[in-house]
N, C-alpha and C positions, 0 to 999 in steps of 0.2 A: 569849776565844777559843778554840773548840773546836776539835779536831786536824785533824777532815778539812777545815776552813775554812782553817785554818794552812797544811795540804798545799797546798790547791787557789792559795792566794797565793803558795805558793814556786814551785808548777808554771808561774804567768802572769807571773813576774818576769822583766822581758826580759833575755837573755840579753847577754853583752858585745858589741857588734859590730864585724864583723870588717872593715877597711877595705883595700881593694884599688885600685890604679892600674894601668888598662888600657891599652895603648900597642900599635897595630898598625902595621907599617910595609910600604909596598910591597906591598899587597896585591892578588893581581889575582886573577881567578876566570873560567872559561869555562867553558860548556855545551854540548851537545853538541842539534843542532834539525834536522828533517827538511826539507830545502827542496824543496819542490812542485816547483817549475820544473827543476830539475836532476837530478830524482828522486834524490838524493844527502846523506848526513849531514853536516853542517858545524857548525864551532864557532865560537859566538858569544862573544866576550868581553864580558863584562858589568861585571866590575869592574877598573880600569884604574890599576893601582897608587898605590892612593891609601893615606895613610895618615893618623894621627889619635889620641886620645888620649881617656879616660874615666875620670874619677876619682871617687871616694863622696866622698857629702855634694852631690853636683852632680845635677840631674835635667836628663838631657841628651836632646835630639831629632835625628832622623835627620829633617830635610824633603828633598822630592824630588818631580817627576812621577813619575806610572805609566811602569814600566817604567825607571827611573834604576836600580836597583841598590839599594833599602833593604833589602827583603826578603833578599835574597843578602846582603848584607853583616850583617845580622842574623844569619842561618843560620850564617856564616864564625865569626862572631865568637864564637856560642853554641856551635859544635862542632857543631851537626846538618847541616853540609855539609863532608866533606875541601876543603881548600883548598892544601894543601901537598903534592901527588902528584907522580908523575913525567911529568906533563903539564906541557911546557914553558910552560904557557900560565897554571898553577897555581901562583903562586909568593907567597914573602912571608912572615911571619912575626909572632908575636903574644909581649906580653911582659906577665907579673903581676908587680908589684911589681919590676921591673929583671929578673926571670927570665924564658927565654923557655919558653913551653909546649910540652912535645913530647909531653906526654900531655892532652887534651882532658877525660878522666876528672875530672882535679885540679879543673878547674873548673865541671865541671859538679856537683862536690859542691855547691860553694859558689852556685850559682846557680838560675836556673829559667826557661824560656823560654815565654812566652805568645804563639802564634801568632794569624793573624789568622782562620780558621777556628774557630767555633766548635763543636768537635766532641767533646759530653757524651755520658754513660749516659743516652740517653733515655728507659730504663724504671725510673728512680729518681728520689724527689725531691729537691728541694734538699736539704733537709736530709740526707736520707740520703747523697746525694754528697758533702757538707761532711765528713760524720763518717766514711765511709771515708777520705776524703783524710787527714783527721785521725789517723785510727787506723793510716794507714802512715806518714805523714810526720815526726808529732811525737815518735814513738819511748817508750820505757818510761819516760823520766824524768815524761812526762805522766800524770794520775793521770785516769779517766773523764770526773769532773766536769770536771777543769781543760780537757779536750777540749771537752766542750760548752761551755765559758764561752769559749772559745778559737772556737768557731764562731760561738756568738750574738755575737759582737761582732765578728770579720767581717762577717757576715751585716748587723749591724748598720749599719758604715760603708759598706757597700754597696747599701745601701735593696733588700736581699733578703728582709726579717724576715716580709713580706707574703706570699710565696709561696714559704715554706719546706715546705708540705706538697703543693704542686706540682709533677708530674711536669715533669721538664725539657722533654720533646717538645710540652708545651703553652705554655710561658715564650716570651716575646715576644724580639723579635732581641737588646733591650737587656737585658733578664734574662738570655737567653743570654752573652751577653759580660760581663756583670759576675760572672756567676756563672764563667764561665771563670777570670776574673781571682782571685776570691776561693779557690779550690782552690788556687791555686797559691802566694797569699800565708799560707796558715796555718803554713807554718813560718818566718815571716822571712827569706827566702834574703839573702844577703848582695848579691848582683846578680841583677837583673830585666833580662830582654831581653822588650820587648813589641813586638808588630807592629800598629800601627793598633789601638790601646787603645781608642777612643773610637770606632770607625766603630761604627754603628746605635746610638747614644746622643743623645737629645735633647741641648739645651743646658744644662740644667739638671745632668744627671746626669754628661754630660761633663767639665764644671766642678768639678764634687764629687771627680769620678775623678780629674782634673790633681789638685787640693788633694790628695787623699789621699798620690798618690805626690810630690807634692813634699813632704810632710811628711815622708813614710818617707824621704826621700831626705836631707833634711836632719838628718835622725837617724841618716846615717851609711850607707843602703845605696845602691848604686849602681844606677840607674836609668836605662837607655836604651831608647826607644822611636822608632819608625817612626812618623810621621804624615803623612798625605796633602795637605791642607788645612786646617789648622788655623786657627780665628778669633783675633783680634789678643790678643784675652783670653786665650785657651787657652797660646797662644807663649807671653804676656808670665810663664808661671807656670813657665816652664823658665828653668835656667842657664846652660846650654850649647847652643848649635847649630851643627849640623853638615848640611850641603846639600850633595844628591849632583844630578849631571845628566850623564846619558850615562854612566855611571860612574866618571868625575870630580871629586873633590870641589872645590867652588866656593866655599863658606867656611868656617870652623872658627873658632868663638870666642865671645863671649857673646853673650846678646839685647842689650842697648842698644847695643852696638857694632856692629849688622848696619847701621844707617841711615847712619853716619858714615864706615864703610866703602865702601858704595855710593857715597854723595856724593864720596870722594877717587877713586873711577872713574871720575865723570860721571853717575851714573845719582845723582838726587834724587827720593827718593821721596816721592809724592804725600801729602799731611795726610790725605786721605780714602781712602787705599790701605792695604788690609793689607799689612804687611811681608814675610806666609809668601807671598802669592801676587806679591808682584813682585821678591822676590829671586828666584825659581822662573822667572819670565816673562822678568827679566833673565840669568841663567844660561843660558835656553835662546837667547837672543840672542848674548850674547858667547861666542863659542866657546873661545877662550883664556882668560877667567876664573879657569878652575883653577889658571893661572901664579903669580897674585899669592900665593895661599896654598901654591903648591908642591905642589901636589895633596893638601893637606891636613897637610902639614910643619909648618907655621907657625898659630900659634894667637894670634886678636885677643885680647887680655885687658882692651880698652878698656871699662871697665863705667858711661859718663858715654854719653850722647845726645850731648852739645856736645863731647866732647872728641875726640880726633884718634886714628887706628888707631897701635895699639901691637903689634906681631909679638912671639912669640917660639916659640921651638921647642916641639915637643910634649915634648921629652926636659925641657926648662925649667920645663914647665906642671906634667908630673907629678912634678917633683920637691918642688912644694911642698907636698903630702900625704905627702913622704916620712916625717915624723913619725909617720904614724899607720898604718904598713905593720903589717899580719896574715900571719903565715904562710902558705900553701895546705896543707891536709893531705894526705898521700897514701896518706891510709888511705881504701879503697873500699868500707865496709862501709855497710848500706842501716840506717834508722832501727831497722828490725824485722826479727827473727830470721827462717830461713825457714818454720820452721810457722807463727809468728803470720801472717806474709803470705801464707803457702796458706788457713789459715782464714777471714781475711777475703775473700780475694779468691774464696773457695769459697762464701761468703754471700752476698756481692756476685752473683755469676753464678747463682746458684740463684736469688735473689732475680727476676733479670731472665728468668728460664727460665720462671718460673712466673706470670710478668706478660706475656710474650710469645706474642699468640695466633696466632702463625702457628708458631712453634715448639715449642709444646707442645699448647693446643687443638685445631688446625687439625691438626696430624699425627695426633695420638690418634683424633678422629674421622673423620680420614681412614681411618685403619687398622681402624676398628670397621665404616666399612659396606664398604669394599671387600673385608674379610673374610667380613662376613655376606653380602654378595652372591655371593662366590664359592662362600661354605659352602653356602647354599641352592640356586646352579646348579648343585653337583657333590654334592646331599645323596645321602649313602647312598652311594657309588660306593666307599669303600674296602675293603670287603671283597667285592666283587664280580668276581669272574674275569672275565668277558665285556668288562669297562670298565676294566680294568688300563692300557691307553695312556692313556684320558682322566684316571686318576689321575695317570699320568706328566705329561702337560701340566700337571694343577694343580699339583704338585709342583713342576716347574718353572720355571711363573709366579712361584709365589710366591717363589722365589729371585730372579728379575725385579723383581718389584715390591718387595722388603725392600731389594734393593740398590740400586734407582736411587732410591728414595724416602730412603733416609739418605746417598746422596751428594749429590742436589738440596738436603736442607736447610744442610746447611754449606756447599755453592756458595754459598748465597744469601747465607746468616749474617755468615760470615767474612770476607768483605772490607769489610764494612759497621765492624765492629770494628780491625779492622788499622789503620787511622791513628790512632785512639785509643790504641790498645795502645802504637803506637811513642812517641806523645809522654807518656802516663804515664810509660814505662820510660826515654825519654830524661830526665825531668824526676824519677829516681831514687823513684818510687814506691813500684817493685818489682823483686824479680830475675827475670828472663825464667824462670827454671826454676821459681818458683813460680807466676807466671801460667799457664803451660803445662799443669802439673800440676791447678792448679784448674779450670783450664777443661775439661780432659781428663775429671777426675772428675765435675764438673756435668753433660755431654754423657751420663754412662752411663745414668741413672735414666729419664730419658724416651725416650732409645733403647730399652733394655729395654721399658718399660712400652709402648711401640708394637709392639713385636715380641711380647710376651706377649698383647695383643689382638688381633691380627691371628692369631696361632698358636693360641690357643682357640677363635677361632669356625671358622677352617678345620678345624682338625685334628677338633674333634669333630661339626660338623654333616655334614662328607663320610664321617665313620664310619670313620676311620682306627683301627688296632688299637687297643681300650681298656684297655691296660696302661699304667702310671705311668711305668714306666723308657722304655717306648719313646717317650713324649710327652716325655720328660725329655731324652734324646738327641737329637730332631727340635728342641726348643727351643734347645738348648744351641747346635747347626749353625747355628740361623737368627739367634740374637743377634750370635757371633761374625762371621756373613756380615756383618751390618748395622754391629758396632763395624768391620769393616776398611774397608766401603764409606764410613762417617763417616769414616773416616781418610783415606781417597783424597779425600773431599770437602774435609778439610780444605786437605789438600795442594795441590790444584786451587785453591782458594780464596786459597791464599797468593801462587800464581802469577801467578793471572790475575783480572781484574775481575771484577764479574758478569755482564755484558753476554758476555763470551767463554768466561766460565766455564758458563755455562750451555748455551751450544753447542759448547765442545769439551770438557768437563767429562764428559758419558757417553761419546765418544769413547774414553776411557781406561781403559774396563771394557768398552764394548763387543764389542772384541775375542775378547777371554775366552769369549765363549758359544758363539764356535765350535769351543772344544775343552773344553768341559763335557761331552761325554758324550752330548748330547742329540740332536745335528743328525749330525755324524758320530761314528761309535764309534773309540775308540783304536785297536782292531785293523785297522780299515777305511783308518787315513787314512795317507799317504804317513810312507815311514820317519822323512824327514826333520823332521817335522813332531810323531812323537809325543812326544817330550821335552815340549813345550810341554802336553800334556796333564796331566802332572807337578808342571809351574807353574802352571797354572790354579786360583786360587783358588775358582771355580765347578763345577768339574769334582770337587773335594774337598766342596764344600757341596754339590753335588747327591746325591756317591754316599754322603755321610754320612747324607742324607736319606733317602735309599732304603733303607739299611744298617738305619735303625733303623726306619723300614716295615715293610720285607720281608725283613730278614735276623735273622739268630740264631734260627733254628728256628723260626719264625711257622710254624701250623697251615695247612693247604692252604685255599685260598679259596673260598667258595661258588658254587656255578655253576649257574645257572639256564638257560642254554642246552644245545643238545643236544654240541655242544663246546667246549671255552675251552683256546684253547690255554694260557694262564697260570695256571693252577689251583694250580700248585707256585710260590710262590714264589721258591723258588730257580733254577727253571728262567727266570724271569724276569730275575732278574739274572745268569744265564749269559748270556742274551744281552743284555742292555747290557753283557758285559765289565765287571760290577761283582762277580761271585759271590765272588769273592777279594780284593774291598776289606777293608780294615781301618778301622773307624770311629773309634777312638782315635787312628789315624794321621793320618785326616782333620782331625779336632777340632782335635789337636796342630797342623797345617800351620796351619788359620785362626789359631790362637792365636799362632802365630811371626808369620805375615803380619800381623797386626792391632800386634802389638807393633815391629816391623819400620817399618809405615809410620809407628808413631806418631813414633819416633827420626829416623827421614829429614823427619817435618813438623818435629818441633823443630830442626833442624838449619836447614831451610830457612829456617823462624823465625827463627832466629838469624841469617842472611844476611841477610835481608831488611830484618831491623830496623837491621844494623849495618853495612850494603854504604856508604851514604853518609856515616856518623859519622866526626868527626873524631876 
């Protein structure tokens, strides 16, 4: 056997399966909501002191009607939402292998959470999405060939082979659901949380998926999934049923033991009735049904359709798997190092950028069209002393155009990425620093190209001074102005959604136009406002542009009239209160402002990602 084949087989050898016993006790969780009748913010209790147990080697199903708390329970168990806070309504604790969880990161290292919404990288193909996930999640012990084999195996098991070269934005709902699951199964997590995994799947694919999950569970994985309305055949594939209604646990135990349990309570399930539908219906009618299982503290171990209900405490249920206990690692490192993560994420982001019509082609075309239009409209005025004020208007408009286009591009695109980023980071694909650095670097080339196209067309069509060092100075000011504005767009996009960002985003920059030196000169402004000119990035941008065009010993302008008031460039700069300005200080101010806004954006991103995480 060839050496590379031996290596591949070694890479694909299943790692020893870790076994865990998850017990949660007296979990209560509340959320804030706005009451339109009282015009006030109120607290709604979603989970009401429930308890339960889940163990490895079992496929567990959480069942309940809409609004019963299924997704909230998964969020709490997975650590996606904080549950044990200073809020008196959020109480309870979790145990893994009889050890209380103090830091949910130790659980996230062994688990993954596949949520209800299929948020995918729309501009990547199925194969590219799977390969990126494999490169980030499988670690250095896997060779490239082994990663491809792993990807092909997962794709085949979830019927994705036929659409491997299809962009994810073109997938059907069922294919998107299967891809979301495939991405998280690549690294064989020991604990899997799934929120309605069969939603959007036809019967055949839903059955195939549940069979796959059952097989994985029986090989040692703890799988906990929430289902809305499973058929009887789908429900029969589960080993463990946990029924929720209005935040209470109304049943916990085996699937075969469900019907005898209901019969003991006086509810005989008709033979033509789906047990899943029936237990939900009964739970809604019998308000005190949760008392029979002590709100989840008791587990029905009856495994026979004809047997009687036999309750055990959840501690007794959990201890049956004690012989398989594995220790939780306290090491929080990622499968790949920082540089590898950065490289993979940078390639992914650049691929998306070049395929995104709005982010690249439309922006580049827009800058070319507007730049050419303005250059033609203001053609030849750059050296005309009689039209200096018109040239000032052109240069000021250029700063405004570059600023707002850079701002808007990020306000529109970033909120769409946020939820995907949050979920990938939560499932430990990458560190936040690697992701932020990759996206920051990937944004720069497109923005520089847009700025370069605009500056070349406007600068040379309008016949600004044809000296390379002046054009370079002009270009650098414009580049860092747009990079700063882009950073502000990212910051706004992190805080506001697209709708509010488009409305309120420009308002974060618009007030600074007053202090740009174009409308009111600094020397003419009230003394209490003069310091704002020194803080205005637009003032430094406009001053830097005017100094690059008119400063540093430029020759006198050509005058084709009887009298030209601004024939001497120094006179024009003096009238604008910019004669003693320093180009290099203006450039440094923009660079420092850009770095600062990027740092602030990173800390805001960190806060947004981690604020609700347990």
